N, C-alpha and C positions, 0 to 999 in steps of 0.2 A: 504494500500500500504506500503510495507516494504522500509524503508530508509536505504541505504547502505552508509558506510563511503567512503570518497574520495579515489581513488587509490593513493597509496603512490608514492612520487617522486622517480625516478631512478637516479643513479649517472650519472654525465655528463662524458661519455667516459669510457675507452679509445677506441674510434672508429672514431676519426675525420678524419684520413687520407684517408678514403674511400670515403668521400663525400664533406666535407666542403672546403678544400683548393682548390684554383683555380689558373690558370696560371697568373704569375705576381702579386700575391696577395699582396706582399710587395712593389711593384713599384708604389707608389701613385703619385709621382711627374711626370709631363710630361717628356718624353725622352729628355735628354740633357739640361734640365732647369738649368740655371746658379745658382739659389739659392737653389738647392737641398741639403737637410741635411739627415743624417742617424740617426734614433732613434733605439737603440738596447738594448738588455739586456738578462737576464736569468730569468726563472721562477723557484723558489725554493719551496719545500714543507716545512712542519713544522719542519722537521729534518735537513733542510738546503741542502737537496739533490736536484739535478736538476730534473725537470719534463719533460721527453722527448717526450710526446705526447699531449701537451697542444695546445690550439689555442689562439692567441691574436688578437682581432679585434680592429681596430682603426677607430674612427669617428672624423672628425675635420672640422673647418672652413678653408677657403682658406686664403691667406695672407692679403686680404682686409677685412676679417671678415665675408664673406658671408657663410651661412650655406646651401645654395641651392644645392651646388655640381653640378654634371653632371651625367647622366645615363651612364652605359656602363662598370662598373668594371668587370662584369661577362658576357661579350658578348659571344654568341655562333655562331659557324660556321653554316650558314643556310643549308649547304649540309650535313655535318656529325653530327651536333648537339653538337660537342665537344666545351667545354669552351675554348675560345681563349683570354680572358682577355681584357684589355683596348686597346684603339687605339693609345696610346702613346702621345696624344695631349691634351685631356681634363683632367682637374683635378676633380676627382670624390669625393674626401674627404673621401674615405672609403678604408680600407685595411684589409686583413685577412691573418695572418701569423702563420704557425705551428712552434712549437719549434723543434729543431733537437735533436740528441742523447745526447747532452750536456745541453739540456734545453734552448738553445739560440734561439733568434728571432731577426729579423732586418727588418726595413722598411725604404725605401727611399722616402722622402716626402718633403713638404714645411713647413716652420714655420707658424703656424696659426696666424691669426690676431684676434683682439677683436671683438666679435659679437655685442657688444653695448658699449657705452661710458665708462661705469664703469667696464666692464668685464676684467678679466685677461685672456689672451689667453692660451689655453690648448688643449691637446689631450685627448679625451675620449677613454678609453680602456675597453674592456670587455674580461674577461679571462674565458675560458672553460678548465677544467682539470679533470682528474680522481679523484673520491672520492667526487666531489662537487655535491650537489643536485640541485643547481642553479648556473648559471654563476655569476661572481663577476664583479662589475663595479668600476673603479677607474679613476684617471686622472694623466696625466704627464704634468708638467709645466717646461718650460725651465729656466735655471738659470738666464737668463737676466731679468726675472720677479720675482725674489725672494722677493724683497722688497714689490712689489704690492701684492704678494701672502700672505705675513704676515698680510696685512691689509684687506684681502678679508673677508667680514662679514659672508659669508657662511661657512668659515672654521675657524672662530675666536675662536670657543670653543676647538679647538685642541691644545694640548701642542706643543711647537716648535719642539721637537724631533719627534712627530708624523706627524706634517705637513711636515717635511723634507722628509718623505718617498714618497711624491708626487712630489719631485723636481728631475729632471734629472741632471746628472753631465756631464759637458762638458769635453771631453777627448782630443779633438784637434779641429781644425777648421772644422765646419760642421758635427762633430761627437758627439753624445750625448748618454749617457748610462742611462737606467732606468730599474733596476732590480725589479722584482715583487716577494714578499715573501708572500706566502699564509697563513702562520701561524708562530708562534714562535717569537723569538727575532727579533725586527725591522720589524714586520709584516706590510705590506703595508696598508695604510688606504683605506678601501673600502666603497663606498657610497651606501646608500639606496635611491631608487627613488620610488615615489608613482606610482601606476598603472594608475591613472588618471592624466591629466595635472595639475601641481601645483608646489609649491616651493620645493626645495630640501628637501627630507625627513630627512636627517641627515647623520652623518658620523659614520662608524663603527670603533671601536678601539680608 
């Protein structure tokens, strides 16, 4: 029997706009919630240029630290089959946001809580973009937790300037900026996760 090599990976995109975005993908917080914050930023390539057709996925705990979320981010109309998005009441803990022509993305959500006593609250982000063979995983921490982030043992091996790429910047009340740089100067730290359940595999960069 002849053994054939694995089929090579294909680049991720650019084709996201045809299938992956869904109605209200960036509206994670329930409608009208008093504690809604906006997390936004730009995705830049290695030359510092905006990436206009990337996708940013957000996975997070709710303000109490629960990771259970709620179903329904991509609800479909039972008659037409069209994706109609969330019901505006439940907090699902998941969002998917395409970048615009300027490489900008934005999500309206709630600040995450710690999912266990020693955890530092964070947003898990997955980035899909042209030229990538696989999506990239990173985290965004709010500046309120900067001191705790510096003491986080899972990121202790990173130099302070590298760890700073995981920290969002507060621009004004309830508005935070988190730019993602895929390569080059100030490249965002991307995390490697094992395929099987286990400890954090390590940090890239």
